[in-house]
N, C-alpha and C positions, 0 to 999 in steps of 0.2 A: 630953292625952295626946301624948307626943312621936311625931314622923312615924316614927321608926324603930321605935317599939313597935307603932304601928299596922300598919306593913308586916309587922313579926314576926309578930303576932297573925293578920293576914290570911291571909298565905302560909302559917304555920303550920297553922292551921284547915284550908285547902284541902287542903294535903299531908296531914293528919291523916286526913280524909275519903276522900282518894284511897287511902289504906292501907286503911281499913276496907271501902271497897268493893272492893279488891283481895282482902282476907283472905275476905270473905263469897263472893265468886266462887269462890276456890279451894277453900273449904270444901264448898259445895253441889255444885261439879263433881266433887270427889272421892267425895262421897256417891251422887251419881247413878251415877258409874262403878263403884262398890262394889255398888250394888243391880243394875245391869244386869250385871255380872259374875256375881252369883249365880245369876241367871236362866238365863244362857247356859251356865255351867260345869256346874252340878249337875244341875238338872232336866231340861235338854236332854239330856244324856248317857243319863239313866235312860229317857226316852223312845225315844232312838235303841237302846238296848240291848233295850228291849221289843219295838220293831218288829222288829229281827232275829230274836229268839225266834219271834215270832209267824210271820214268813216262813219259817223253818225248819220251824215245825209245819205250815204250809200245803203246803210242797214234799215233806213226807213225812219224818219224823223218823226214820225206819228206814235212810235213805240216810246214807252216811258223811259227806259233805260238810254237809249239813243238821244232822246230830247235832254235828260239830265247831262249826259256826256258834252253835248253841244252847250249848253248853257253854261257849264263849268269853264269849258276851253273858252268860250266867248268871254267870260268875266276874266279870267287870266289874261287873256289878250288885251283887254281894255286898260289892265295895270301893267302892260309890259310894252309901252310905245317908247320905240327909241329911235326910229328914223324919221328923216322929213317925209311927209305924205302918209305915214303909216297912220297917224291919228285919222285922217279924213277918210282912208280906206276902211277903216274899224268902225267908223261912225255909220258909212255905207252900209257894212255888213250889218250892223245892229239894226239899222232902220228896216232893211229888206227882211231880216229875220222876224221882226215884229209884225210886218206885214203878212208874212207866210204864217204866222201863228192867228192872224185875223182870218186868212183866207187859205186854208190847207190845200185846197185843190188847185191852186194857181201855179201851175207848172212853170210860168215865164219867172216868176219870184225865185223858185227853187234854181232854176239856171242861173239867175242874177246873184243869187248867194254863192253859188260855186265859182262865179266870175270874180267876186269879191274876194273870195278866200284865195283864189289862185293869184290875184293881183298882190295879196298881203305876202304870200310865199315868195313871188317873184322879187318884190322889194327887198325882202331879207336876204334872199340869195344873191342879189347884186351887193348887198352891203357885205355879206361875208365875203364875196370875192374882192371887194374894194379892200376890205381890211386885211385879207390874206396878202393883198399885195403890198400893203403898208408893212405888215410884220416881215415879209420877205425882205423889202427894202432895209427895214430897220436890222435883220440879221446881217445883211450883206455888209451896212455900215459898221456893225460891232466886229465882223470878222477882219475888216479892214484895218480899223483902229486898233484892234487887239493885236492883230499881225503886226502892224507898224510899231507899236509900243514894244512887243516882244523882241521884234528885231533890234530895235534900238538897245534895249536891255541886253540882249545877247552881244551886241558888237561893242557896248561899253564893258560887259564883263570880259569879253575875249581880249580887249585892249589891256585891261587891268591884269588879266591871267598871263599875258605874254610879258608886260613891261614891268609890273609892280613886284613879283618874286625876283627877278633879276635886278631891279634897281636896288633891293635890299640885299640879296644874297651876293651877288658879285663883288661889292664893295667887303663884306664880311669875309668871302673866301680868300680876296686878295691880302686882306690884314692877317687872315690866319697864316697864309703862306709866308707873310712876311714875319709875324711872330715865330714861326719855326725857323726861319734864317736867323734871327737874333738868338733863339735858344741854341743853335748850332754855332754861336760866337761869330756869325757874319754880321758885325755891327755896321757896314756899309749899306745894308739894304734900307730902302726907302719906300715909302707908299704915297701915290700921287692920286688925288681925286680932286676934281673940278667943282665948282659949285661953293654953296654957302650952307650946305645941310650939315647934320651931324657927323657923318662920314668924314668929310671935309676937315671939320674941326678935330676929330678923333685921329686922323691922317696927320694934321699938323703936330698933335701932341705926340703921336708915335714917333715921328720923324725927328723931334726935340730930343725925345729920350734915346734914339738910336745914336744921335751925335754925341749925347752925352756919354754914353757906353763905350762909343768908340775912342772919345778922347781919354776915359778912365782906362781903356784896355792899353793904349798907346802910352800913357803915363806910367803904366805898372810894368810894362816889359823889362825895364831895368831892374826893378825891385824882383820881379819873378825870377830873372836870370840870376841875380845875386843870392836869391835865397836857395835856388837850384845849386848854385856852386857851393854854397855853405853845406848843403846835406850830403853833395857828393864827397866834399873834403872831410866831413865827419865820418860817413861811411869807410872811406879810404883808411882813415887814421884808427879804425877800430881793430883791436888786436884779434878779435875773435873773428873767423871767416863768415862772411855773409853773401848771399847771392838772392837777386831778385828776379822774378819771373813776371810777365804780365797774363792776362787771362787766356792768351794763347799758347803760354809756356815757352815764350821767347825769352832770352836772357837779357834783362834790362840793365843789370849792374853786377859787378863783383869786385869786392875792394881786393886790395893788394895782397892780403893774407890768403883770400880765397884763390887768386890767381897762382900763388907760390904753391900753396898744396897741391893744386890740381894740376900744376904743370901747363897751364894755358897762358896764353897772350890776350890781352884785352881786345885786339883787333879781330883775334879768331873766333871770340865768343859772344862779343856784343851784337844784339839783334839776332842773333840764330836761335833756331829752335832747340831747345835743350835735349831732344830726342836725338838730333844727330850729333850733338857733342857727346852724348852718353854712348852712342854705338863705339865711338874711339877712344873713350876714357872711361876708365872702371871705376874711379873714384865717383865722378858724375853720375854714373849709372847706378851705384850704389846709394847715392844720395837722393835720387828722384824716382827711385824704384816704386816706393809705396804711393806715390802720386797716381801712377799707371796701374797698379794691381790693387784690387779690393782686399783689405786684411779681413781674414775671416774672424780673428780673435784678437780685439783691440786689448783685451785685459793683460796679454802676456807683456811682461817687463822688457822693454826696450834695451838692449846691450849697447855699451859704448861703442863707438867706431874707433878702430886702431888704424892710424895714419902716421906714416914717417914724416915728421916735421922737426924743424930746429935741430937738426942733426941726431935725432933719437925718435924712437916710437913714443908716439903721442896718443892720448885718448880724447875723443872728444864727444860730446853729447848732441844728438842732431834734434832740432824741432822745425817742424814746417808750420808757419804761421800764415794761415789764408787771410788775406786783406779783403774785407767787405766794408762796401758803403751804401747808403740809400740816396741815389741821385735826388737832386732837387725836384721838387713836383712828384716824386713817386713814392710809394708806400713799401716796396719790397726791397730787400737786400740785394745787391749786385755783386758778383765776385770780380774783382779787377786784377787779381794777381796773387802769388805766394812769394814769402820770403823763408829762405833755408837758413837757418843760424846754427852754427857750429861752437858750442861752448867748450874752450879748452880745459878739461878736468884732469889734465895730467898730474898736477902737484898733489890733487886730491887722491887720485889712483894711487901714486907713488906713498902716498901715507897709509892709504888702506893696505897696501901690499906690506908695508913695514908692521903695521898693526896685527895683520894676519900670521906674519912670521914670528912676532914677538909672542902672540896667543899660542901659536903652535909649539914654539920652543918652550914656554913656561909651562904649558900643559904636559908636554912630553917629559919635561924634567920632574914636574911634580908628581906624575903618575907612578914612577919607580919607587919613590919614597913612601908614598900614601899605600902602595900595595903591600909594601914592607910591614908599615905600621899595621894595616889590617891583618896580615898574617900573625904578626906577634901578638895582638888582641886576641885572635882565635886560639892562639897557643895558650894564652893565659887563661882563656875561658874554658879550656878542656883540663884545666889542672893537672897538667903535665909538669908543671914547674913549681906546683906547690899548691895548698889550699888557700883560697881567698876569702877574707870576711865579707860582710854584707857591704860595707863602704867601699872597699876594692871592686866587689864585683859591680856595683852601681857606676864606679868611675870608669871600668872597662868597657861596660856597655855603652856609656856615654862616648867614650874615644870610639868605639866601634861605629855607633851611628854617625858622628863626625867625619870619620874616615870614608865612610860610605857616601856620604853627602858629598864630600870633596872629591871623592873618584867620580861620582856622577857629573859634577860639574866640571872636572877636567876632561870627561869623555864628551861632553856637550861643546865645550870649546874646542876639543881636536876634531870633532865632526864639523863643527861650524868654520874652522880654519881650512879643512879639506874641501868644503864645499865652496869657499870664496876663492880659493886657489885653483880650483878645477883639478886637484889631485886625487880626488876620490874616485875610486873605480867600482862601478856597479857589478854585480854579477847577476844579471838577471836571466833567469832559466825556469822551466816548469818545476813546480814544487806543489805539495798538498797543503790546503788550508789548515789541516789538522795539526801540521808540524808548527806552523806560525802561532796558532791558538795556543797549543800546548806550552810553546816556550814562554809566551806572555802571561799565562795563567801561573805557571810555576815561578816565575819572577816575582809575582805580586801575590801570591798566595799567603806568605807570612805577614806582610802588611795589611792585607783584608782580615787576617784572622786577630791581630791587634785591636781592631775596631770592631769586630765581631760582624764584618759586612759579608754577605752571601754572594758569591760570585754566579750568576744564572747564566749558564752557557746554552745557546741555542745553535746547535752545528749539525746540519742535517747529514745523514749518511751518503755515501756514493757521490760525492761532489767530485766535480772535474779538478784538473790541476789548474793552478794559477800562475801566470807569467808575472814574475817578482824576483827581486834580491832578497831571498828568505830571511838573511840575518837582519837586514836594515828594515824590512817589512815587520818583522816580529819586535824589533826595537820601538818601530812606530806604535803598533798595537799596545805592547808593554807601556809605553809612555802615556796613551790615552787612558789604559785601565788605571795606572797610578795616580794620574790626575783625578779619575773619578771617584777613586778610594778617598783620596786626600781631601776632596771638596764634599764629600757625602757625610752625612750623620751617622753616629755609630747605630748598629743593630739594623742597618738599611740593606738594600739589594742593589747591586750593579748588573745590568743586563747587558749581555755579549752575544752579538747575533751575527753569523755570516750566512748570506743568501745570494743566491745566483740570480741576476737580473739580466736577461737576454744574453749578451756576450760578456758580461761583466761580473765580477765578484764585489759585494758590498760587505766591508766589515765594519760593525757599528758598536759603539760603547755609549750605554745610557745610564745616567746617575739619576737620584732624586733628591739632589743636595740643594744648595743655594742657587744655582743658576748663574748666568751671566746677565748683567744689566744690558739693556738694548742698545745705549750709546758705545759700549765697548765690543759688540759682536764684530764689526769690520776691522777692528784692530788687534784681534786676539791672535793672529797669526804673524804679526810684526816681531822683528828682533827686539829683544830686551823689553818688551812690553809687558807689564804687570798690572793688574787691575789694582787701582787706587784703594788703599784700606785694607788691602789683603793681608793677612797674618801669616799665611803659610810661605815658607822659605823657597825660593827659587831663583834661577838667573832670567827667566822670561826668554830663555832660548828653545825650550823643548819643541812647543808648538811650531815655531818658525823651522827647526830642522825638520819636523815631521812633513812640513809642507814642501821643503827642498827635497826630500827623499821620495815623495809621492809624484811629484812633477818630474823628477829625473827619471823616473820609471814609466813614466807617460800617463800616470794616474792622476787623482785628484783628491784633496781633503776638504770638508765641509762641516759645518755646526749649525744647530739650531738650539735655542734655549728659551725656556719660560721662566722668567726671573722669580725666585722663589720656590720653582717647583724642580729643578733640574735641567741638565743640558744632554744632548745627544750629539757625539761627533761619529763622523764615519769616513772611510776612504775607500775609493773604487779602484780598481786594478781588473785588467783583461784575462778572461779565460784562455786558457791554451788553445789554440785552433788545431783540432786533430784531422782537418781535411786538407792540411797542407803536407 
């Protein structure tokens, strides 16, 4: 039987029983109401009329009010004949009353009237008793039939309550469990429902689907194994080391290159927790360290890893790639593992070393003759070797400016090569902010005077010492002031401020020049970067070296700019701790 038919029969039967129970209740309630109405309306009125006539007789019928009461009650009784024999008794009462009116002194008639009234009351009392018995019988019948109908309804509802939910929910539950088994790739799961209802049809379709999925799985095992073999071969033939971990950080695979540089064997690593391997292997511990330790500052540039490979020191860049998927039927990503990829950058590193050495050599070799040229030009300018005409003076000034510019470039290149090679040694020690500011101001005073730019210095008194490399910090501040003057308009102001903020010093340089376009703010500290369309000469190394110097001292450098209104550069260094 179909589930729809079962539901229709069950609910229809229950609905019919409710209608039957309602009809029986309405029928018997109406019947009881009718019986009660008969008792109250007819017989009760007759007894009331009889009582009034008896009261009139007792109070003296010869009085006008009592006579009127008797006549009204008699008249009402004549129109309220409801029982057999009541009409005859009422006629006798009327006849005797008329005789009494004709002969008021006849006491026998008065007694006869009392007897007539008593007979009428007795007749109606008997009728009331009879009708009361009928009403009781009707009430008993109604209670019986309503109880019977209610019991049948309850039994039908109870049977439906016990059987109907189970007949629907149990197949659904069994089908749901089977679907979960299929979702878990247990394609041998089958569902068995007897009968010919919708669940049996659904079970048949489900079993057909499971059989086809099982056939598909079996037919694809060879393809999957071949695909797995291809991927393993591809990973093994990669020249860069690669390590795969599952979501529990167990090692899934390591290609041959990774096994060689770590000194591990395939059997010792596969399926093992990487934490256990890291305990005994320094390189593995270094590779997976950041996976277990939360990095506080992700913006810090990661340094290449130095590994002895291919019979020489090699450099590798590490990248940890999280593998996330969205499982079928779900909406949130799930981490299923990580891949550690090491890219061999040794050839690029060797080229970088060669470039750095070349720049350092060329810069060093150029610095001596340039210094000599600058000295010679200064001697010419002092007229110790003779008087110069206007054109010669102009040429000397031009040579002097070019020599100064070339010396600055070679100095920046030397600083860059030292930073890249790690050969630079910082001398971080307590020093006063006044010394740093004084050096930077003196170095740029002449340049500011040429453009009639006023250097407005805000330097509070009694400032504590700052922990810094005085020479290189002064160089950074001088570079910032030089840039501010270069990009400011003539006859403008450059603000130089030094202030203590908590346990740090902030050195800031603000100009009111052209400013920096928003799209270039994040690139301004990159090496060799110059703003497109900028006519001012430079190498694009100054701000990059400033950043390197600040970070090497444990400080930081920042910039904000309002394009068209000017820029503010500032760097932060720690105050000397006097409590140590």
